[in-house]
mmCIF file of the N, C-alpha and C atoms, coordinates in Angstrom:
data_MODEL
# 
_entry.id   MODEL 
# 
loop_
_atom_site.group_PDB 
_atom_site.id 
_atom_site.type_symbol 
_atom_site.label_atom_id 
_atom_site.label_alt_id 
_atom_site.label_comp_id 
_atom_site.label_asym_id 
_atom_site.label_entity_id 
_atom_site.label_seq_id 
_atom_site.pdbx_PDB_ins_code 
_atom_site.Cartn_x 
_atom_site.Cartn_y 
_atom_site.Cartn_z 
_atom_site.occupancy 
_atom_site.B_iso_or_equiv 
_atom_site.pdbx_formal_charge 
_atom_site.auth_seq_id 
_atom_site.auth_comp_id 
_atom_site.auth_asym_id 
_atom_site.auth_atom_id 
_atom_site.pdbx_PDB_model_num 
ATOM 1   N N  . MET A 1 1  ? -1.240 41.985 -15.774 1.00 0.00 ? 1  MET A N  1 
ATOM 2   C CA . MET A 1 1  ? -0.427 42.736 -16.435 1.00 0.00 ? 1  MET A CA 1 
ATOM 3   C C  . MET A 1 1  ? 1.519  41.700 -15.137 1.00 0.00 ? 1  MET A C  1 
ATOM 4   N N  . THR A 1 2  ? 1.848  41.062 -16.041 1.00 0.00 ? 2  THR A N  1 
ATOM 5   C CA . THR A 1 2  ? 3.605  40.593 -15.577 1.00 0.00 ? 2  THR A CA 1 
ATOM 6   C C  . THR A 1 2  ? 4.481  41.821 -15.009 1.00 0.00 ? 2  THR A C  1 
ATOM 7   N N  . VAL A 1 3  ? 5.666  41.545 -13.805 1.00 0.00 ? 3  VAL A N  1 
ATOM 8   C CA . VAL A 1 3  ? 6.316  41.859 -14.036 1.00 0.00 ? 3  VAL A CA 1 
ATOM 9   C C  . VAL A 1 3  ? 7.296  43.412 -15.142 1.00 0.00 ? 3  VAL A C  1 
ATOM 10  N N  . ALA A 1 4  ? 7.913  41.803 -15.805 1.00 0.00 ? 4  ALA A N  1 
ATOM 11  C CA . ALA A 1 4  ? 7.855  42.371 -17.097 1.00 0.00 ? 4  ALA A CA 1 
ATOM 12  C C  . ALA A 1 4  ? 7.292  43.210 -18.176 1.00 0.00 ? 4  ALA A C  1 
ATOM 13  N N  . ASN A 1 5  ? 6.110  42.699 -18.200 1.00 0.00 ? 5  ASN A N  1 
ATOM 14  C CA . ASN A 1 5  ? 4.607  43.446 -18.870 1.00 0.00 ? 5  ASN A CA 1 
ATOM 15  C C  . ASN A 1 5  ? 4.913  45.190 -19.020 1.00 0.00 ? 5  ASN A C  1 
ATOM 16  N N  . PHE A 1 6  ? 5.247  45.212 -16.875 1.00 0.00 ? 6  PHE A N  1 
ATOM 17  C CA . PHE A 1 6  ? 4.622  46.219 -16.659 1.00 0.00 ? 6  PHE A CA 1 
ATOM 18  C C  . PHE A 1 6  ? 6.609  47.233 -16.725 1.00 0.00 ? 6  PHE A C  1 
ATOM 19  N N  . LEU A 1 7  ? 7.537  46.422 -16.514 1.00 0.00 ? 7  LEU A N  1 
ATOM 20  C CA . LEU A 1 7  ? 8.829  47.839 -16.938 1.00 0.00 ? 7  LEU A CA 1 
ATOM 21  C C  . LEU A 1 7  ? 8.447  48.039 -18.156 1.00 0.00 ? 7  LEU A C  1 
ATOM 22  N N  . HIS A 1 8  ? 8.259  47.082 -19.052 1.00 0.00 ? 8  HIS A N  1 
ATOM 23  C CA . HIS A 1 8  ? 8.263  47.522 -20.879 1.00 0.00 ? 8  HIS A CA 1 
ATOM 24  C C  . HIS A 1 8  ? 7.765  48.936 -20.497 1.00 0.00 ? 8  HIS A C  1 
ATOM 25  N N  . HIS A 1 9  ? 6.474  48.383 -19.962 1.00 0.00 ? 9  HIS A N  1 
ATOM 26  C CA . HIS A 1 9  ? 5.088  50.036 -20.643 1.00 0.00 ? 9  HIS A CA 1 
ATOM 27  C C  . HIS A 1 9  ? 6.034  51.236 -19.890 1.00 0.00 ? 9  HIS A C  1 
ATOM 28  N N  . VAL A 1 10 ? 6.273  51.097 -18.831 1.00 0.00 ? 10 VAL A N  1 
ATOM 29  C CA . VAL A 1 10 ? 7.247  52.402 -18.238 1.00 0.00 ? 10 VAL A CA 1 
ATOM 30  C C  . VAL A 1 10 ? 8.410  52.475 -19.158 1.00 0.00 ? 10 VAL A C  1 
ATOM 31  N N  . ARG A 1 11 ? 9.097  51.277 -19.432 1.00 0.00 ? 11 ARG A N  1 
ATOM 32  C CA . ARG A 1 11 ? 10.539 52.190 -20.406 1.00 0.00 ? 11 ARG A CA 1 
ATOM 33  C C  . ARG A 1 11 ? 9.472  53.031 -22.024 1.00 0.00 ? 11 ARG A C  1 
ATOM 34  N N  . LEU A 1 12 ? 8.751  52.445 -21.881 1.00 0.00 ? 12 LEU A N  1 
ATOM 35  C CA . LEU A 1 12 ? 8.355  53.566 -23.091 1.00 0.00 ? 12 LEU A CA 1 
ATOM 36  C C  . LEU A 1 12 ? 7.382  54.157 -22.850 1.00 0.00 ? 12 LEU A C  1 
ATOM 37  N N  . GLU A 1 13 ? 6.820  54.184 -21.864 1.00 0.00 ? 13 GLU A N  1 
ATOM 38  C CA . GLU A 1 13 ? 6.299  55.886 -21.492 1.00 0.00 ? 13 GLU A CA 1 
ATOM 39  C C  . GLU A 1 13 ? 6.928  57.225 -20.927 1.00 0.00 ? 13 GLU A C  1 
ATOM 40  N N  . ARG A 1 14 ? 8.192  56.481 -20.345 1.00 0.00 ? 14 ARG A N  1 
ATOM 41  C CA . ARG A 1 14 ? 9.288  57.084 -20.329 1.00 0.00 ? 14 ARG A CA 1 
ATOM 42  C C  . ARG A 1 14 ? 10.261 57.756 -22.286 1.00 0.00 ? 14 ARG A C  1 
ATOM 43  N N  . ALA A 1 15 ? 10.023 56.929 -22.938 1.00 0.00 ? 15 ALA A N  1 
ATOM 44  C CA . ALA A 1 15 ? 10.833 56.939 -23.906 1.00 0.00 ? 15 ALA A CA 1 
ATOM 45  C C  . ALA A 1 15 ? 9.974  57.923 -25.182 1.00 0.00 ? 15 ALA A C  1 
ATOM 46  N N  . LYS A 1 16 ? 8.261  58.091 -24.959 1.00 0.00 ? 16 LYS A N  1 
ATOM 47  C CA . LYS A 1 16 ? 7.337  58.966 -25.379 1.00 0.00 ? 16 LYS A CA 1 
ATOM 48  C C  . LYS A 1 16 ? 7.246  60.428 -24.717 1.00 0.00 ? 16 LYS A C  1 
ATOM 49  N N  . THR A 1 17 ? 7.530  60.576 -23.176 1.00 0.00 ? 17 THR A N  1 
ATOM 50  C CA . THR A 1 17 ? 8.088  61.325 -22.759 1.00 0.00 ? 17 THR A CA 1 
ATOM 51  C C  . THR A 1 17 ? 8.921  62.294 -23.178 1.00 0.00 ? 17 THR A C  1 
ATOM 52  N N  . ALA A 1 18 ? 10.192 61.720 -22.991 1.00 0.00 ? 18 ALA A N  1 
ATOM 53  C CA . ALA A 1 18 ? 11.533 61.910 -23.675 1.00 0.00 ? 18 ALA A CA 1 
ATOM 54  C C  . ALA A 1 18 ? 11.457 62.819 -25.558 1.00 0.00 ? 18 ALA A C  1 
ATOM 55  N N  . ILE A 1 19 ? 10.441 62.027 -25.858 1.00 0.00 ? 19 ILE A N  1 
ATOM 56  C CA . ILE A 1 19 ? 10.394 62.003 -27.998 1.00 0.00 ? 19 ILE A CA 1 
ATOM 57  C C  . ILE A 1 19 ? 9.392  63.615 -27.237 1.00 0.00 ? 19 ILE A C  1 
ATOM 58  N N  . LEU A 1 20 ? 8.847  63.733 -26.730 1.00 0.00 ? 20 LEU A N  1 
ATOM 59  C CA . LEU A 1 20 ? 7.892  64.660 -27.212 1.00 0.00 ? 20 LEU A CA 1 
ATOM 60  C C  . LEU A 1 20 ? 8.648  65.769 -26.033 1.00 0.00 ? 20 LEU A C  1 
ATOM 61  N N  . PHE A 1 21 ? 9.079  66.162 -24.845 1.00 0.00 ? 21 PHE A N  1 
ATOM 62  C CA . PHE A 1 21 ? 9.991  66.967 -23.633 1.00 0.00 ? 21 PHE A CA 1 
ATOM 63  C C  . PHE A 1 21 ? 11.951 66.822 -24.159 1.00 0.00 ? 21 PHE A C  1 
ATOM 64  N N  . THR A 1 22 ? 12.559 66.573 -24.673 1.00 0.00 ? 22 THR A N  1 
ATOM 65  C CA . THR A 1 22 ? 13.554 67.074 -24.941 1.00 0.00 ? 22 THR A CA 1 
ATOM 66  C C  . THR A 1 22 ? 14.305 66.707 -26.301 1.00 0.00 ? 22 THR A C  1 
ATOM 67  N N  . ASP A 1 23 ? 14.946 66.862 -26.475 1.00 0.00 ? 23 ASP A N  1 
ATOM 68  C CA . ASP A 1 23 ? 15.977 67.338 -28.292 1.00 0.00 ? 23 ASP A CA 1 
ATOM 69  C C  . ASP A 1 23 ? 16.581 66.063 -27.965 1.00 0.00 ? 23 ASP A C  1 
ATOM 70  N N  . LYS A 1 24 ? 17.096 64.642 -27.599 1.00 0.00 ? 24 LYS A N  1 
ATOM 71  C CA . LYS A 1 24 ? 17.748 64.080 -27.303 1.00 0.00 ? 24 LYS A CA 1 
ATOM 72  C C  . LYS A 1 24 ? 18.100 63.332 -28.339 1.00 0.00 ? 24 LYS A C  1 
ATOM 73  N N  . SER A 1 25 ? 18.487 62.973 -29.160 1.00 0.00 ? 25 SER A N  1 
ATOM 74  C CA . SER A 1 25 ? 18.581 61.684 -29.969 1.00 0.00 ? 25 SER A CA 1 
ATOM 75  C C  . SER A 1 25 ? 18.262 60.479 -29.218 1.00 0.00 ? 25 SER A C  1 
ATOM 76  N N  . LEU A 1 26 ? 17.668 59.871 -30.733 1.00 0.00 ? 26 LEU A N  1 
ATOM 77  C CA . LEU A 1 26 ? 16.423 58.325 -30.020 1.00 0.00 ? 26 LEU A CA 1 
ATOM 78  C C  . LEU A 1 26 ? 17.756 57.592 -29.558 1.00 0.00 ? 26 LEU A C  1 
ATOM 79  N N  . SER A 1 27 ? 18.660 57.830 -29.961 1.00 0.00 ? 27 SER A N  1 
ATOM 80  C CA . SER A 1 27 ? 19.745 56.147 -29.480 1.00 0.00 ? 27 SER A CA 1 
ATOM 81  C C  . SER A 1 27 ? 20.058 57.442 -28.098 1.00 0.00 ? 27 SER A C  1 
ATOM 82  N N  . GLU A 1 28 ? 20.125 58.043 -27.643 1.00 0.00 ? 28 GLU A N  1 
ATOM 83  C CA . GLU A 1 28 ? 20.239 58.581 -26.614 1.00 0.00 ? 28 GLU A CA 1 
ATOM 84  C C  . GLU A 1 28 ? 18.615 58.521 -25.573 1.00 0.00 ? 28 GLU A C  1 
ATOM 85  N N  . ILE A 1 29 ? 17.843 58.543 -25.672 1.00 0.00 ? 29 ILE A N  1 
ATOM 86  C CA . ILE A 1 29 ? 16.713 57.835 -25.618 1.00 0.00 ? 29 ILE A CA 1 
ATOM 87  C C  . ILE A 1 29 ? 16.187 57.190 -25.075 1.00 0.00 ? 29 ILE A C  1 
ATOM 88  N N  . ALA A 1 30 ? 16.927 55.937 -26.278 1.00 0.00 ? 30 ALA A N  1 
ATOM 89  C CA . ALA A 1 30 ? 17.147 54.209 -25.576 1.00 0.00 ? 30 ALA A CA 1 
ATOM 90  C C  . ALA A 1 30 ? 17.794 53.964 -24.961 1.00 0.00 ? 30 ALA A C  1 
ATOM 91  N N  . LYS A 1 31 ? 18.902 54.166 -24.549 1.00 0.00 ? 31 LYS A N  1 
ATOM 92  C CA . LYS A 1 31 ? 19.810 54.562 -23.386 1.00 0.00 ? 31 LYS A CA 1 
ATOM 93  C C  . LYS A 1 31 ? 19.675 55.274 -22.374 1.00 0.00 ? 31 LYS A C  1 
ATOM 94  N N  . ASP A 1 32 ? 18.621 56.160 -22.008 1.00 0.00 ? 32 ASP A N  1 
ATOM 95  C CA . ASP A 1 32 ? 18.692 56.902 -21.315 1.00 0.00 ? 32 ASP A CA 1 
ATOM 96  C C  . ASP A 1 32 ? 16.595 55.276 -20.553 1.00 0.00 ? 32 ASP A C  1 
ATOM 97  N N  . CYS A 1 33 ? 16.169 54.620 -21.432 1.00 0.00 ? 33 CYS A N  1 
ATOM 98  C CA . CYS A 1 33 ? 14.993 54.956 -20.958 1.00 0.00 ? 33 CYS A CA 1 
ATOM 99  C C  . CYS A 1 33 ? 15.040 53.206 -20.675 1.00 0.00 ? 33 CYS A C  1 
ATOM 100 N N  . GLY A 1 34 ? 16.373 52.320 -21.587 1.00 0.00 ? 34 GLY A N  1 
ATOM 101 C CA . GLY A 1 34 ? 16.416 51.199 -20.395 1.00 0.00 ? 34 GLY A CA 1 
ATOM 102 C C  . GLY A 1 34 ? 16.686 50.015 -21.949 1.00 0.00 ? 34 GLY A C  1 
ATOM 103 N N  . PHE A 1 35 ? 16.149 50.701 -23.136 1.00 0.00 ? 35 PHE A N  1 
ATOM 104 C CA . PHE A 1 35 ? 16.219 49.362 -24.357 1.00 0.00 ? 35 PHE A CA 1 
ATOM 105 C C  . PHE A 1 35 ? 18.038 49.422 -25.113 1.00 0.00 ? 35 PHE A C  1 
ATOM 106 N N  . TYR A 1 36 ? 18.300 47.877 -25.612 1.00 0.00 ? 36 TYR A N  1 
ATOM 107 C CA . TYR A 1 36 ? 19.541 48.289 -26.127 1.00 0.00 ? 36 TYR A CA 1 
ATOM 108 C C  . TYR A 1 36 ? 20.276 49.145 -27.141 1.00 0.00 ? 36 TYR A C  1 
ATOM 109 N N  . ASP A 1 37 ? 18.900 48.870 -27.635 1.00 0.00 ? 37 ASP A N  1 
ATOM 110 C CA . ASP A 1 37 ? 19.734 50.364 -28.246 1.00 0.00 ? 37 ASP A CA 1 
ATOM 111 C C  . ASP A 1 37 ? 18.461 51.524 -29.612 1.00 0.00 ? 37 ASP A C  1 
ATOM 112 N N  . LYS A 1 38 ? 18.142 51.983 -30.196 1.00 0.00 ? 38 LYS A N  1 
ATOM 113 C CA . LYS A 1 38 ? 17.577 52.884 -30.855 1.00 0.00 ? 38 LYS A CA 1 
ATOM 114 C C  . LYS A 1 38 ? 16.726 51.554 -32.086 1.00 0.00 ? 38 LYS A C  1 
ATOM 115 N N  . SER A 1 39 ? 17.214 51.093 -31.868 1.00 0.00 ? 39 SER A N  1 
ATOM 116 C CA . SER A 1 39 ? 16.205 49.724 -32.986 1.00 0.00 ? 39 SER A CA 1 
ATOM 117 C C  . SER A 1 39 ? 15.093 49.341 -32.548 1.00 0.00 ? 39 SER A C  1 
ATOM 118 N N  . ARG A 1 40 ? 16.035 48.809 -31.056 1.00 0.00 ? 40 ARG A N  1 
ATOM 119 C CA . ARG A 1 40 ? 14.727 48.092 -30.427 1.00 0.00 ? 40 ARG A CA 1 
ATOM 120 C C  . ARG A 1 40 ? 13.466 48.942 -30.150 1.00 0.00 ? 40 ARG A C  1 
ATOM 121 N N  . LEU A 1 41 ? 14.196 49.836 -30.226 1.00 0.00 ? 41 LEU A N  1 
ATOM 122 C CA . LEU A 1 41 ? 13.262 51.464 -29.156 1.00 0.00 ? 41 LEU A CA 1 
ATOM 123 C C  . LEU A 1 41 ? 12.534 51.277 -30.090 1.00 0.00 ? 41 LEU A C  1 
ATOM 124 N N  . HIS A 1 42 ? 12.519 52.071 -30.926 1.00 0.00 ? 42 HIS A N  1 
ATOM 125 C CA . HIS A 1 42 ? 11.600 52.251 -31.997 1.00 0.00 ? 42 HIS A CA 1 
ATOM 126 C C  . HIS A 1 42 ? 10.220 51.025 -32.774 1.00 0.00 ? 42 HIS A C  1 
ATOM 127 N N  . HIS A 1 43 ? 11.447 49.419 -32.851 1.00 0.00 ? 43 HIS A N  1 
ATOM 128 C CA . HIS A 1 43 ? 10.170 48.777 -32.839 1.00 0.00 ? 43 HIS A CA 1 
ATOM 129 C C  . HIS A 1 43 ? 9.373  48.274 -31.895 1.00 0.00 ? 43 HIS A C  1 
ATOM 130 N N  . ALA A 1 44 ? 9.793  48.517 -30.684 1.00 0.00 ? 44 ALA A N  1 
ATOM 131 C CA . ALA A 1 44 ? 8.778  47.985 -29.247 1.00 0.00 ? 44 ALA A CA 1 
ATOM 132 C C  . ALA A 1 44 ? 7.255  49.185 -28.774 1.00 0.00 ? 44 ALA A C  1 
ATOM 133 N N  . PHE A 1 45 ? 7.749  50.574 -30.035 1.00 0.00 ? 45 PHE A N  1 
ATOM 134 C CA . PHE A 1 45 ? 7.298  51.930 -29.709 1.00 0.00 ? 45 PHE A CA 1 
ATOM 135 C C  . PHE A 1 45 ? 6.065  51.327 -31.225 1.00 0.00 ? 45 PHE A C  1 
ATOM 136 N N  . THR A 1 46 ? 6.564  51.822 -31.796 1.00 0.00 ? 46 THR A N  1 
ATOM 137 C CA . THR A 1 46 ? 5.376  51.038 -32.740 1.00 0.00 ? 46 THR A CA 1 
ATOM 138 C C  . THR A 1 46 ? 4.649  50.612 -32.331 1.00 0.00 ? 46 THR A C  1 
ATOM 139 N N  . ASP A 1 47 ? 4.878  48.541 -32.602 1.00 0.00 ? 47 ASP A N  1 
ATOM 140 C CA . ASP A 1 47 ? 4.211  47.734 -31.914 1.00 0.00 ? 47 ASP A CA 1 
ATOM 141 C C  . ASP A 1 47 ? 2.960  48.678 -30.843 1.00 0.00 ? 47 ASP A C  1 
ATOM 142 N N  . LYS A 1 48 ? 3.958  49.654 -30.022 1.00 0.00 ? 48 LYS A N  1 
ATOM 143 C CA . LYS A 1 48 ? 3.185  49.796 -28.770 1.00 0.00 ? 48 LYS A CA 1 
ATOM 144 C C  . LYS A 1 48 ? 2.454  50.815 -29.110 1.00 0.00 ? 48 LYS A C  1 
ATOM 145 N N  . PHE A 1 49 ? 2.143  52.081 -30.156 1.00 0.00 ? 49 PHE A N  1 
ATOM 146 C CA . PHE A 1 49 ? 1.841  52.769 -30.245 1.00 0.00 ? 49 PHE A CA 1 
ATOM 147 C C  . PHE A 1 49 ? 0.812  52.793 -32.384 1.00 0.00 ? 49 PHE A C  1 
ATOM 148 N N  . GLY A 1 50 ? 1.188  52.088 -32.723 1.00 0.00 ? 50 GLY A N  1 
ATOM 149 C CA . GLY A 1 50 ? 1.013  52.075 -34.255 1.00 0.00 ? 50 GLY A CA 1 
ATOM 150 C C  . GLY A 1 50 ? 1.587  52.665 -34.802 1.00 0.00 ? 50 GLY A C  1 
ATOM 151 N N  . MET A 1 51 ? 2.300  53.420 -34.338 1.00 0.00 ? 51 MET A N  1 
ATOM 152 C CA . MET A 1 51 ? 2.862  54.423 -36.037 1.00 0.00 ? 51 MET A CA 1 
ATOM 153 C C  . MET A 1 51 ? 5.017  55.021 -34.827 1.00 0.00 ? 51 MET A C  1 
ATOM 154 N N  . THR A 1 52 ? 5.427  55.380 -36.067 1.00 0.00 ? 52 THR A N  1 
ATOM 155 C CA . THR A 1 52 ? 7.015  55.088 -35.413 1.00 0.00 ? 52 THR A CA 1 
ATOM 156 C C  . THR A 1 52 ? 7.250  56.603 -34.908 1.00 0.00 ? 52 THR A C  1 
ATOM 157 N N  . THR A 1 53 ? 8.348  56.204 -33.782 1.00 0.00 ? 53 THR A N  1 
ATOM 158 C CA . THR A 1 53 ? 8.873  57.617 -32.776 1.00 0.00 ? 53 THR A CA 1 
ATOM 159 C C  . THR A 1 53 ? 9.029  58.584 -33.984 1.00 0.00 ? 53 THR A C  1 
ATOM 160 N N  . THR A 1 54 ? 9.330  59.027 -34.741 1.00 0.00 ? 54 THR A N  1 
ATOM 161 C CA . THR A 1 54 ? 9.342  60.009 -36.015 1.00 0.00 ? 54 THR A CA 1 
ATOM 162 C C  . THR A 1 54 ? 8.146  60.450 -36.586 1.00 0.00 ? 54 THR A C  1 
ATOM 163 N N  . GLU A 1 55 ? 7.129  59.712 -37.111 1.00 0.00 ? 55 GLU A N  1 
ATOM 164 C CA . GLU A 1 55 ? 5.455  59.788 -37.119 1.00 0.00 ? 55 GLU A CA 1 
ATOM 165 C C  . GLU A 1 55 ? 4.979  60.604 -35.752 1.00 0.00 ? 55 GLU A C  1 
ATOM 166 N N  . PHE A 1 56 ? 5.162  59.975 -34.908 1.00 0.00 ? 56 PHE A N  1 
ATOM 167 C CA . PHE A 1 56 ? 4.943  59.837 -33.241 1.00 0.00 ? 56 PHE A CA 1 
ATOM 168 C C  . PHE A 1 56 ? 5.712  62.090 -33.120 1.00 0.00 ? 56 PHE A C  1 
ATOM 169 N N  . LYS A 1 57 ? 6.461  61.929 -32.771 1.00 0.00 ? 57 LYS A N  1 
ATOM 170 C CA . LYS A 1 57 ? 6.927  63.269 -32.619 1.00 0.00 ? 57 LYS A CA 1 
ATOM 171 C C  . LYS A 1 57 ? 6.138  64.202 -33.985 1.00 0.00 ? 57 LYS A C  1 
ATOM 172 N N  . GLU A 1 58 ? 6.611  64.322 -35.184 1.00 0.00 ? 58 GLU A N  1 
ATOM 173 C CA . GLU A 1 58 ? 6.166  65.386 -35.799 1.00 0.00 ? 58 GLU A CA 1 
ATOM 174 C C  . GLU A 1 58 ? 4.719  65.352 -35.598 1.00 0.00 ? 58 GLU A C  1 
ATOM 175 N N  . LYS A 1 59 ? 4.158  64.171 -35.668 1.00 0.00 ? 59 LYS A N  1 
ATOM 176 C CA . LYS A 1 59 ? 2.337  64.691 -35.315 1.00 0.00 ? 59 LYS A CA 1 
ATOM 177 C C  . LYS A 1 59 ? 2.243  65.769 -33.731 1.00 0.00 ? 59 LYS A C  1 
ATOM 178 N N  . VAL A 1 60 ? 2.841  65.223 -32.947 1.00 0.00 ? 60 VAL A N  1 
ATOM 179 C CA . VAL A 1 60 ? 2.657  65.761 -31.746 1.00 0.00 ? 60 VAL A CA 1 
ATOM 180 C C  . VAL A 1 60 ? 3.593  67.282 -31.264 1.00 0.00 ? 60 VAL A C  1 
ATOM 181 N N  . ARG A 1 61 ? 4.874  67.207 -31.392 1.00 0.00 ? 61 ARG A N  1 
ATOM 182 C CA . ARG A 1 61 ? 5.800  67.956 -30.491 1.00 0.00 ? 61 ARG A CA 1 
ATOM 183 C C  . ARG A 1 61 ? 4.994  69.667 -30.859 1.00 0.00 ? 61 ARG A C  1 
ATOM 184 N N  . PRO A 1 62 ? 4.565  69.879 -32.296 1.00 0.00 ? 62 PRO A N  1 
ATOM 185 C CA . PRO A 1 62 ? 4.171  70.887 -32.352 1.00 0.00 ? 62 PRO A CA 1 
ATOM 186 C C  . PRO A 1 62 ? 3.224  71.986 -31.012 1.00 0.00 ? 62 PRO A C  1 
ATOM 187 N N  . LEU A 1 63 ? 2.738  71.011 -30.599 1.00 0.00 ? 63 LEU A N  1 
ATOM 188 C CA . LEU A 1 63 ? 1.490  71.522 -30.131 1.00 0.00 ? 63 LEU A CA 1 
ATOM 189 C C  . LEU A 1 63 ? 2.215  71.854 -28.506 1.00 0.00 ? 63 LEU A C  1 
ATOM 190 N N  . THR A 1 64 ? 1.419  72.692 -27.867 1.00 0.00 ? 64 THR A N  1 
ATOM 191 C CA . THR A 1 64 ? 1.647  73.609 -27.149 1.00 0.00 ? 64 THR A CA 1 
ATOM 192 C C  . THR A 1 64 ? 1.468  72.636 -25.910 1.00 0.00 ? 64 THR A C  1 
ATOM 193 N N  . ILE A 1 65 ? 2.150  72.969 -24.674 1.00 0.00 ? 65 ILE A N  1 
ATOM 194 C CA . ILE A 1 65 ? 1.953  71.995 -23.562 1.00 0.00 ? 65 ILE A CA 1 
ATOM 195 C C  . ILE A 1 65 ? 0.698  71.283 -22.900 1.00 0.00 ? 65 ILE A C  1 
ATOM 196 N N  . GLU A 1 66 ? -0.408 72.378 -22.864 1.00 0.00 ? 66 GLU A N  1 
ATOM 197 C CA . GLU A 1 66 ? -1.589 72.221 -22.531 1.00 0.00 ? 66 GLU A CA 1 
ATOM 198 C C  . GLU A 1 66 ? -2.452 70.965 -23.777 1.00 0.00 ? 66 GLU A C  1 
ATOM 199 N N  . GLU A 1 67 ? -2.130 71.163 -24.629 1.00 0.00 ? 67 GLU A N  1 
ATOM 200 C CA . GLU A 1 67 ? -2.470 70.108 -25.821 1.00 0.00 ? 67 GLU A CA 1 
ATOM 201 C C  . GLU A 1 67 ? -1.967 68.765 -25.378 1.00 0.00 ? 67 GLU A C  1 
ATOM 202 N N  . HIS A 1 68 ? -0.482 69.212 -25.276 1.00 0.00 ? 68 HIS A N  1 
ATOM 203 C CA . HIS A 1 68 ? -0.016 67.631 -24.685 1.00 0.00 ? 68 HIS A CA 1 
ATOM 204 C C  . HIS A 1 68 ? -0.427 67.611 -23.656 1.00 0.00 ? 68 HIS A C  1 
ATOM 205 N N  . ILE A 1 69 ? -0.947 67.586 -22.671 1.00 0.00 ? 69 ILE A N  1 
ATOM 206 C CA . ILE A 1 69 ? -0.976 67.258 -21.739 1.00 0.00 ? 69 ILE A CA 1 
ATOM 207 C C  . ILE A 1 69 ? -2.615 66.309 -22.184 1.00 0.00 ? 69 ILE A C  1 
ATOM 208 N N  . ALA A 1 70 ? -3.557 67.290 -23.304 1.00 0.00 ? 70 ALA A N  1 
ATOM 209 C CA . ALA A 1 70 ? -5.239 66.705 -23.424 1.00 0.00 ? 70 ALA A CA 1 
ATOM 210 C C  . ALA A 1 70 ? -4.988 65.471 -24.040 1.00 0.00 ? 70 ALA A C  1 
ATOM 211 N N  . PHE A 1 71 ? -3.322 65.594 -24.758 1.00 0.00 ? 71 PHE A N  1 
ATOM 212 C CA . PHE A 1 71 ? -3.222 64.051 -26.201 1.00 0.00 ? 71 PHE A CA 1 
ATOM 213 C C  . PHE A 1 71 ? -3.126 62.940 -25.570 1.00 0.00 ? 71 PHE A C  1 
ATOM 214 N N  . LEU A 1 72 ? -1.999 63.183 -24.209 1.00 0.00 ? 72 LEU A N  1 
ATOM 215 C CA . LEU A 1 72 ? -1.628 62.295 -23.608 1.00 0.00 ? 72 LEU A CA 1 
ATOM 216 C C  . LEU A 1 72 ? -2.626 61.557 -23.144 1.00 0.00 ? 72 LEU A C  1 
ATOM 217 N N  . ARG A 1 73 ? -3.975 62.386 -22.485 1.00 0.00 ? 73 ARG A N  1 
ATOM 218 C CA . ARG A 1 73 ? -4.830 61.995 -21.698 1.00 0.00 ? 73 ARG A CA 1 
ATOM 219 C C  . ARG A 1 73 ? -5.741 61.277 -22.152 1.00 0.00 ? 73 ARG A C  1 
ATOM 220 N N  . ARG A 1 74 ? -6.212 61.302 -23.765 1.00 0.00 ? 74 ARG A N  1 
ATOM 221 C CA . ARG A 1 74 ? -6.821 60.773 -24.720 1.00 0.00 ? 74 ARG A CA 1 
ATOM 222 C C  . ARG A 1 74 ? -6.303 59.991 -24.858 1.00 0.00 ? 74 ARG A C  1 
ATOM 223 N N  . TRP A 1 75 ? -4.587 59.538 -25.382 1.00 0.00 ? 75 TRP A N  1 
ATOM 224 C CA . TRP A 1 75 ? -4.132 58.644 -26.322 1.00 0.00 ? 75 TRP A CA 1 
ATOM 225 C C  . TRP A 1 75 ? -3.658 57.113 -25.073 1.00 0.00 ? 75 TRP A C  1 
ATOM 226 N N  . GLU A 1 76 ? -3.752 57.777 -24.090 1.00 0.00 ? 76 GLU A N  1 
ATOM 227 C CA . GLU A 1 76 ? -3.872 56.872 -22.361 1.00 0.00 ? 76 GLU A CA 1 
ATOM 228 C C  . GLU A 1 76 ? -4.814 56.147 -22.913 1.00 0.00 ? 76 GLU A C  1 
ATOM 229 N N  . TRP A 1 77 ? -5.814 56.614 -22.515 1.00 0.00 ? 77 TRP A N  1 
ATOM 230 C CA . TRP A 1 77 ? -7.226 56.196 -22.382 1.00 0.00 ? 77 TRP A CA 1 
ATOM 231 C C  . TRP A 1 77 ? -7.663 55.326 -24.167 1.00 0.00 ? 77 TRP A C  1 
ATOM 232 N N  . LEU A 1 78 ? -6.962 55.974 -25.270 1.00 0.00 ? 78 LEU A N  1 
ATOM 233 C CA . LEU A 1 78 ? -7.459 55.527 -26.079 1.00 0.00 ? 78 LEU A CA 1 
ATOM 234 C C  . LEU A 1 78 ? -6.670 54.006 -26.091 1.00 0.00 ? 78 LEU A C  1 
ATOM 235 N N  . THR A 1 79 ? -4.992 54.404 -25.785 1.00 0.00 ? 79 THR A N  1 
ATOM 236 C CA . THR A 1 79 ? -4.112 52.335 -25.381 1.00 0.00 ? 79 THR A CA 1 
ATOM 237 C C  . THR A 1 79 ? -5.284 51.896 -24.443 1.00 0.00 ? 79 THR A C  1 
ATOM 238 N N  . LYS A 1 80 ? -5.755 51.981 -23.482 1.00 0.00 ? 80 LYS A N  1 
ATOM 239 C CA . LYS A 1 80 ? -5.881 51.079 -22.775 1.00 0.00 ? 80 LYS A CA 1 
ATOM 240 C C  . LYS A 1 80 ? -7.142 50.364 -23.009 1.00 0.00 ? 80 LYS A C  1 
ATOM 241 N N  . ASN A 1 81 ? -7.754 50.971 -23.722 1.00 0.00 ? 81 ASN A N  1 
ATOM 242 C CA . ASN A 1 81 ? -9.760 50.344 -24.270 1.00 0.00 ? 81 ASN A CA 1 
ATOM 243 C C  . ASN A 1 81 ? -8.807 50.117 -25.813 1.00 0.00 ? 81 ASN A C  1 
ATOM 244 N N  . ASN A 1 82 ? -8.219 49.819 -26.186 1.00 0.00 ? 82 ASN A N  1 
ATOM 245 C CA . ASN A 1 82 ? -7.611 49.024 -27.436 1.00 0.00 ? 82 ASN A CA 1 
ATOM 246 C C  . ASN A 1 82 ? -7.430 47.427 -26.832 1.00 0.00 ? 82 ASN A C  1 
ATOM 247 N N  . GLN A 1 83 ? -6.938 47.007 -26.241 1.00 0.00 ? 83 GLN A N  1 
ATOM 248 C CA . GLN A 1 83 ? -6.188 46.651 -25.317 1.00 0.00 ? 83 GLN A CA 1 
ATOM 249 C C  . GLN A 1 83 ? -6.563 45.440 -25.103 1.00 0.00 ? 83 GLN A C  1 
# 
């Protein structure tokens, strides 16, 4: 993994966490995580995780904190093993 790929991965993980645990807008999250704008974050997120930020938020947000943690562990395992 190159440095650029690693940084991209870290930015997406930060964005994923912010989507789940904050009420910030996608524009704010994009800026906070180092993306040029919300469109670039949206496309990068969809490419990496196979769903839009809105789909992710709708599917995951209603869970409890414990369920979030379990989901993210499974998600991490799946994304590692599908690349």
